[in-house]
N, C-alpha and C positions, 0 to 999 in steps of 0.2 A: 505493498499499499504506500501512497506517496505520504501520508504521515508519517511511517517508521522509518522511511528514506529520510526524510529531512529532519523532523522531530523538533523538539527545542534544542538551543542553541547553548554555546556554555555560560552564557550572558544573557539569555532569556533565563535558565536555568537558577543563575546567580539570583538574579534581579527579584523573580518568583521567590526565592527561598527568604532575602532580605525584607520583600513585601510582607509576608507573613512575620518575621521575627520584631522589626522594627516597629512599635505599634503603643500605644495608649500606656503599655505598662513602663516603656521606657519615660516617655516624654512628661508622664504623671505619676505613673505607680513608682520611679526611682526616689521620690522623697521617702518614702517609707521605711527605703534602702539607707538613704543618708542621715536621716534622724538615728536610726540605730546604730551605726557605723561611724559616722562624721566622716573625715578625711579617710580614714583608714576601710571606708566602703572600696577604696581603689586597690585593695588585697583582695576583697570579695570578687571583687571585676575582673581581676587577673586569673583568680581560682576558677571562676564561672568560666573564662575563654579558655584556661586548660582542659576541663571537663568537656568543653563544648566539641573541642578539638580531638579530644579522647574518643567522646560518643560516634561525631561522624567518621573518625578513622574505623571505628567497628563497621558501620553501617555501608561505608565505601565497599571495604574489603567483601561483605556479605552481597552487596548488591551488583558490585563489578563481576563476581564470579557465579552470579543468580539474581538477575534483573527483572524480577516476578512483578506482577500488579501487588498490592497488599503488604510488600516492602516489609518492615521489621513484625508485623504480626503472622506473615508466612514463615519468618527464619526462624519465630520463637515456636512456632509449631512443628519446625523441623526440628529443632532442639529439644523440644520437651512435651509435644505430644498436641493433638487434636483439641484438648481441654484448655491448655495454654495459650493456644492460639486463640481458642473464642474468648477468653478471658480477657486478655490485653485487648484484642479488637473493640469489643464494649466498653470496657473501663475508658479507653482510650475516646472513641466514639460519643460515648455519653458525658464524659468529662469536656470535651472541645465543646459540643455543643450547649452546654449550660455556660462555659465560656463566653462563647461566642454570641450569646443570648445578653449578655450581662455588656455585650461590647455594644451590642446594637442600643442598648439604655442609655450607655454614655455618651455614644453620637446623638443621642436624641436631647440629652441634655444640652448639649453643646450647640445644636443646633437652634433650640427653644431660645436662645438668646436673642438669635435673628426673627425667630417667626414664633413670637411667646402666644399666638392664638392658637397653635394646632396643640394638639393633644400628645403626651409621649408614647402612646400605644401605637398613634396614626402614625408618627417618625417611625416607630422603632418597626413597624410591619413594612411600610413602603421600603427601610432602608434591606429588610431580608429578603422579600422577595425581589428587591432589586441585583442583589449580589448574587440568588442563587439562579436568576434568569440570565444575568453574566456569564455566568459559569456552563452554561447551557450552550456558550458558543465553541466548546473545546479548548486545549491547553495552548496552542499558539496563538490564536487571538488573545485570550486570557492572558498571557506572557506579555504581549506589547502594552497590553493595558498597565499591569502590574509594574514594567519599567518605568513608565510614568508615573504612578504613585510613589512608587520606592524612590525615584530621581529628586521628587518632591522633599521626601523625610532626609534623603540622604545631603542634600543641599541645604534643609533647615538645619542640622545637627554642623555641617563645615562653617556655614553662614555664623552661627553659636560662636564656635572656636575662634574664626576671625574677629568677631567682635569682644571676644575675653582677651586675646592679642592685644588687642588696641589698647584695651582697658588697660590691662595687667601695666603695657608699658607705658603707663601714665598720659595717652593721650587723651583720657576722658576728657576735655572741655571742649570737645569736637559737639558733645552733647551737651545736654542741659546737666548732668549729673558732675560729680566730684571727679577730678583726675585721679589715675592711681587707685590703689585700695585704702580701705577705712584703716585709720589707725589702730582702733580699740578692735580688731578682728580676732577672735579668739582664733591661734592657733594650735590649740591641743588635738594632738595626732590620733589617738584612740579613747574618744571621751567615754566610750560603751564599753573597752576592756571586748578581751577575745569573745565574750557571750554576745556583744555586740554587732562583731563580724558574725559569729553563727546565725545570729538571728536576721542578720541581713540579708544570709546566702537564699535564700527561699525566694525573695522580692526577686532577686538578680538574677537569679535562673528562670526567674518570670520574665525577664528583661530580657533572656537568651532564648527563649521558648521557642517551636515555630520551624526550628532548623530541619527537624524530620521529615518536614514535607518534601524537600529533595529527595528522599528513599522512597516515596510514595509516586513521586513523576518521572522515576530512574525509566520505568518500562512507554513513557512519552516520548523519550531521547532516541537520537538515531545510532549512536554510537556510544554506550555507555562507560567501556571502557576507558575509554577519553574526555567524554564530557563531565560524568561525574567526580572525577577526582581533581578538574580543572575546576570546576566549579564550587569544592568544598574548599580548595584551598583561596578562591576568589574569596568565599563566603567568610571564611576564618577571618582573614587579614583585614577585611573591611569593615567588618562587626566588631570585634574587638579594637581594633585601631582606633576606629571611631567613637566607640563606647567608653575606652580608657581616659583618650584625650578628652573628650565632652565630660566625662566626671572629674578630671583633672583639673578643669577650667572651671565648673561648679563650685569645686572644693575649694578655689581661690578666690572666688568672685562672693560667694555667699555663705555668710554663717549659717551654724549649726540651727544656731536658736531662731533665725530668722526662715527656715524650710517650713511650709506648710504642708499636711497630705492633701489639703483641699485646693491648692494651687499649684499649677505645675512649677518646679525649683529652677526651670529655664526661664519664666515668667517673672517669677520673683529675683532672679540674679539680674535682670535686666532693667527690670523697674525701680530696682537699688542704686542704678546708676544712672536714670533720667530716661529711660526708654520703656517706659508704661504703655505706648503706642503700640509695642509687641505682642500686646495680649491679645489684641484680633487676628494679629498674621498668626500666634499660635496655636490660636482655635481653630484655623484654617488649615496649620498642620496636623494637628491632633485630630481633624473630621478625615483629613486626607489618610493620614496612620491608619487610624482605627477601619475605614472601609477596606484598606488595602490589607490589614490582616485578614478583616471577616472574608475579602474575595478568597485567598489564598488556602484559609483556612477549610472554606466549604469545596475548595478545589483537593483538600486532604482527605474532607471526612466523606464524600461522593466515591472516591478511590478507595479507601477503606471500608465503606460499605458493599461494595463491589466485589472487595476480596472476600468479604465473610457470606456473601449472598453464595459466591461461587464453589466456595467450600462446605456450601449447606447448612451455616450456619443464621441464616434469614427464612423467611418462608418463600416458596419456588417463585413468586410473582415480583421478587425483588431483584432477580438476576436479571443483566442488562448482555444485550448479545452485538451491542454495537461499541466502537472503539471508544465514545464519550459515554460515561456510567449516566444516562439521564433519570433513571428511577431513584438509582443511590444520590442522587444532586437532591431530585426532588423530594423526597423521603428525608433530606437531612435538613433540606430550608423547613420542610413542616416540622419537624420536632423543634428548629429552633422557634418558629410562630409559636409553639404550644408551652416553652419553655419562658417566653418572653411573657405571655400571657399569665404563667404560674408568678415570675415575678410582680407582674401588676395586681395579684389577685391576695396572693400572700404576703403576710407581714414580712417585713425587709429583714429582719432577723433571720425567719429562718431560708428567704430565696439567697440571702448571703453564705449560710451553711450551705447551702447545696451547691452554690457557685463556686465558693472556695474549693471544692472536690476538684475542679479541673485543673487544679495545681499540684495537685497530688498523682492524679491521671497521667498529665504530662512525665513527672517525676518515675513513676510507674513505669512507664513504658522505655524511658530511657536503662532504665536499670535493666530490665527485658531484653534491651538491643545489646548491652554489653556483656551480659550472661549468655545470652544465645550464641553472641560470636565467640566466646570462651569456649562453650560446649561445642561448637561444631568446628574451631579451629582442634580443640584438643580431638575429636572423633577422626576429623581428617588428618590429623598426623601430622601437621605443617600449616604455613598459609594457605588460604584458599584461592589467592592468587598469588603469582611469581611477583609483581612490581607494586602493589598496593597494599602487600600487608600492613598492620596495624605495630606501628614500633614498641618496642618496649616490652611487648608479650611475654609472659600474660602478667608481667609486675604493674604495669599501667592498665590493665583490667582490673586487676584486685585494688589499685590504688582509687579508680574511678569509680569502682561498685561502691567499696567503705565511703566515700565522699560523699555519694547521692543516699546511702545509708545515712548518713550523721547528719543530711540536710533535711532528711524526712523526720528525722527525730526529734530535730531541731525546730519543727515549726512552730509549737505550742510558745517558742521564746516570743514572737511576735503577737500582740493579741488580736485575739479574730482569727487565727492561722489554726488554732487546735482545735476550731470545729470541720476545718479544711480536711485535716490528718483521720478525724472519726467519720466524715461523710465518702471520704475516697476509700478508706479501711472497707465500709460499709457494701461500697459499688463494688469491691473486690468478692468479698463475701457473697454478695448477690449474684451476682453471676456466674460464682463459682456452682453455688447450688442451682442456679437454674441449669446450668451445663451437666449437674449430675442429675437432676431429675428427668432433663432431656433425653439423658442416656438411658436410664433405666427405661422411660416408655417407650422409647425406639427400639430397644432390645426386648422388651414383652410384644409390642408389635411384630415384631419380626419374628418371635419365636411362634405366636399365634399365626401368622401367616404361614409359614413354614408347615405346623402342622395341620393346619385346615388343607393346605396342598396337599402332602402327603395324604390326608383321610380322603379326600375327594380323588385321589388317584386310585387308591386301594378300593374304593366303592367301585370303579368302573371293571376292576377286574370278573371277567365272565366265570361265572360256576364255583364261585366261594361263597362259603356257608356263612352265615350272621354270625358265628362267633369268632369266625377270624377278624371280622371287624373290630370285635370284642377285646382281641389278645391286642392286634395293633394300634390299640387306644392307651391299652395299659402299658407297650411298649415305649407310645411315642410322651405317655407321661413320664414315663422314669428318665428317657431323652431330655425330657425339657427339665427335669431338677438338675441331671446332668451337668447342661447348658447355663 
């Protein structure tokens, strides 16, 4: 097919990944990490960058060796069995659905500043319907749109860094604010201690989250063995470089005491130096950032649901026969609308409890990516591919898995995240139970079907006395017990 020959380019795949990663969690949510750790949040971002590199290295090795639709869900199934693939696929899909419905609510709040007469529910519905329909256009067209939106976000970060350099260099008189850094600004490096860094790691990983879409898009590329490694290298260099530079500039411009979780730290920093008008510009960037994240996330959600359907983990009507997973995309869009309605109907505390499980779902998936890679490579007896093996294996695998476990355990250190940990673990228990019940039901159905087929065949044998049927029935009952 033409799509398979051409596919996504290195740049298109890089921008699709960056479009998923760089979102509201960085422009707005990074304030939580800064308040927890102060300037030492740079350590957290550096650790997060190393973890992203290791997880992507493991995913890259498996993807180049076997670029299947479903990506890490299929690798988990190959490493640990169908049950593990079922659980990680549904936990990831459900967590991302809840997270993206909250992103739609966040965009609605931003847009209502300009259109106060419209309701949040209407805004959220229009946004979800819009990103769902745009995904029906296919990967190549979506990547072009994502490239434009991702460029807006990256240029906004680069512009902030340039403004920060101008201010730090003492050229602030070109604005209405003071020149240079405020004399009374606190320079305490680690105000929250080690626990502050540990507590900030969850939000830091949130700001990096979404890079797994690179694996889900692998089957849409023309030459995965070349495209995937280059796209991963570009993603890590651009993402980590921009993030750390921007956070360094923030830590120099904005005192920790002036950081508010209700306002973007970028807006707060620039307002401190007489650039309050940037609030409107930043709102535009935030809207484009969140919409870009939602577009790329629905792309991944549709592919994940198609992978689940192909393996028989969904009702049969969800199975797509086309290159674009129309049914998976539409079902995911409908689920996001249901989650949005849930958020508008339920009390805020309950909904936040549910949505925060999305963060756990992503960390859970990242842990299984590393564990699957470790097991598959051990089973294989060496690198899965010659040129693109994970460096430092198995020590880097152990380090990354231990770090993810530590981040999950530290979730309660940030107020409100303990509920997310509990909700995420409940999702794992729920889907594990569903798989177990579903397996028993299917096994019973298969046994009953086999029994009926055999009895039907015996009854068609001519000249056989009736007691033979009774004997066969007893034998079959004993056979069922053995099965």
